[in-house]
N, C-alpha and C positions, 0 to 999 in steps of 0.2 A: 482673616476674612470673617465677617459676621455671618450668622446663620441666615439672616434675611437676604444678604447679597448672594450667598451660596444657593439659596432656593430660587432667587431670580435668575441666576446663571443656569440652573438646572431647568427652569421653565423655558429658557431659550433653546434648549436641546430639541424639543419637538419641532420648533420652527425651523431650526437649522436642518434637522432630519428631513422635513418636508421639502425644503428648498433643494437639498442635495439629491433626494430621490426624484424630485420633479425634473431637475437638470439631467440626471442620469437617464431617466425614462425618455426625455426628449431626444437626447443624443442617440440612444439605442433605437428609438423608433425612426429617427431620421435614416440611420443605416439600414434598418429593416425596410423602410419605404423605398430606398434606392434598390435594394435587392429584389423587391417584389416586381420591379420593372423588368428584371431579367427574364422570368418566364414569359412575359408578354413579348419581349424581343425574340425569345426562342420560338414562340408561336408564329411571329412574323417571318422568321427564317424558314420554318417548316412550310408556311403558306407560300412564300416566295419560291421555295424549291419546287413545290408542286406546280406552280405557275411556270417556272423555268422549264421543267421537264416537259410539260404539256406544249408550251410554245415552241420549244426546240424540236420536238418530234413533228409538230405541224410544219415547221419551217423545213426540216430535212425531207419530209414526205412530199410537199407540194410547192415549196419555195415561196410561201406567202410573205409578202413584204410586211404585213401587219404582225405576223408571227416573228419575223426577224427583228422588228423593232421591240416587241415584247421580250424576246430573249435577251437582246442587248441591254434593255432597261433593267430586267431582273438581275442580270449578272452584276451590273454596276451598283444596284441598290443593295444586293446581298453583300458585296465586298465592303461597302461603307458600313453596313450594320454590323458585320463581323468585327471590324476594327473598333467599332464603338463599344460593343458588348464585352470585348476582351478586358477592358479596364475595370469592369464591374465584377469580374470573377476574381476571387482571391486564392482558390484552390489550384495547385499546380496542374493537377489532372484535368481540371476544367479548361484551363488556359491552353493546355496541350491539344485538347479536342477542338477548341475554337481555331487554333492555328492550323490544325490538320484540315478542317473544313475550308479555311481561307486558302490554304495551299492547293487544295483540289479545285477550289473556285478559280484560282489562277490558271490551273491546267485546263479547266473548262473554257476560260476566256481565251487561252491560246488556241484550243481546238476550234472554237467558234471563229476566231480571226483567221485561222488557217483555212477553215472551210469557206469563208467568204472570199479569201484571196484566190481560191481556185474556181471562181465563178466565170461565166462566159464560155468562150470556145476553148474546150480542153480536149486532149486526146484520151485514149482509153486508159493509159497508165495513170494519168492525172485523175480521171474519173474514179478509177479503183481506189486511188489514194484518198480522194475526197470522201468516198464512201467509208473508207477505213477511219478517217478523222471523225466522221459523224458517229460511227459505232463507238469510237473511243469516248466521245463526249457523252453519249448515252450511258456508257458504263460509269463514267465519272459522276454523272448526275444520280444514277441509281445507288452509287456508294455513299452519296451525301445524305440520303434519307435516314439510314440507321444512326449516323453520327448526329443529325439534328434531333432525332428522338431521344438519344442518350443525353444530349445537351439540355433538352427540356427536363428530363428526369433529374439531371444533376442540379439544375437551377432550383427545383423544389427541394432536393436534398440539402442544398446550401442554405435555403431559408429555414428549413427545419433545424439544422445544426446551429444556425445563428440564433434562432429563438431559444433553443435549449441553453446555449452559452449565456444569453442574456438573462434567462431565468436564474441560473446558478450564480451569475454575477450579482444580481439583485439580492439573492439570498445571502451571499457573502457580505454585501454592503450593509444589509440589515443586521447581520451578526456583528459586524464591526461597530455599527452605531450602538447596538445593545451593550457590547463590551465597554465602549466609551462611556455610556450612561451609567453602567454599574461601577466603573472605575471612578467616575465623578461623584456618584452618590454614596459610595461605601464609606469614605471618611466622614461625610456629613451625618449619615445615619448612625455611625458608631459614636460620633460626638454627641448627638442628640440622645441616643440611648444611654450612654454613660452618664451624661448630665442628669437625665430624668431619674435614673436609679439612685444617684447620689442625693438628689433632692427628696426622693421618696424615703430614703433612710433617715434623712434629717427630720422630715415631718413625722415619721414613726417614733423617733426618739423624743421629739417635742411632745408628742401625744402621751408618752409615758413619763414626762417630767424631765427629760434630759435636755438641759439648755446650755451646758458648759462646753460641748464639743462643736467646733466650727466645721462647716462644710468646706472642703478643699477642691476647687476646680481650677485647672490651669487654662490660660488663654485670655482672650479679650473679646468675648462675644456676649450674646444675650443671656446665655445660661450662666456664665461667670458673673455677670452683673446681677442676675437673680440670686445666685448663691451669696454674694456679698450683702445684698439687701436682706436675705434670710438670716445671715449671721448677725447683721445689725439689729434686726428685730429680736433675735434670740438673746442678744446681749442686753437690750433694753428690758425684755421680759425678765431676764435674770436679775437685773438691778431692781426692777419693780418688785420681784419676788423677795429679794433680800431686804428691801425697805419694808415690805409688808411684814416680813418675819420679825424685823426689829420693832415695828409698831405693835405687833401682837404680843411680843415679849414684854414691851413696856406696859401694855394694858394688863397683862397678867400680873406683873409686879405691882402695879397700882392697885389692882383688885385684892392682891394678897395683903398689901399694907392696910387697905381699908378694912379688910376682915379682921386684922389684928387690933386695929383701933376699936372696932366694935366689940 
């Protein structure tokens, strides 16, 4: 490979590095963008839990039909959101918390359905049981708030961990590209340095009159071609120098003969 082609190949390294880094940043940002939706969903869960608890308490206290509808809607919406957000968490502990919230939501759903089943004309035992079911649902809803708060904190922790991992991944990628660039350029730089030192020695020898020693460079690149041309020039100078020496000697001989004739 010639030096020109090697330099052109090396010039393509920054372009490839830019493309690779751009693609990596795009993929990492896509994952991070998806993860940033999780805290928003966690906020929705917390808000819906507050609404559920408020609506359920209103329904249990005065039997409002509007509160009943709000309670039923909040339970269905929360159940759907929980199953949706589970796929976005990768940490096993996070998934466990989500499933625990979902399981307690199922218990709350059962309590709500059981409470509604005992409506109408009921006896004292059924009334006490209905009150017990309402208290149980209140306890289940109160236990959900700490879990939702923890889920919200876990979502932020997950984003922070992912951002740190992305940072070190980019550092490793940059280091890998740097190693590749050094590995690619080292032989070329060594070749150029060796060739220039050889040419420098030849020029120094020529400056002191040494024209008989050829420059030896292995390979088939621009430096080798330059060394050959340098050797050809040195040979021609040597021939010219020898011819001049012969002519000078002839002139000296002729002068000497003239002097003797005179």
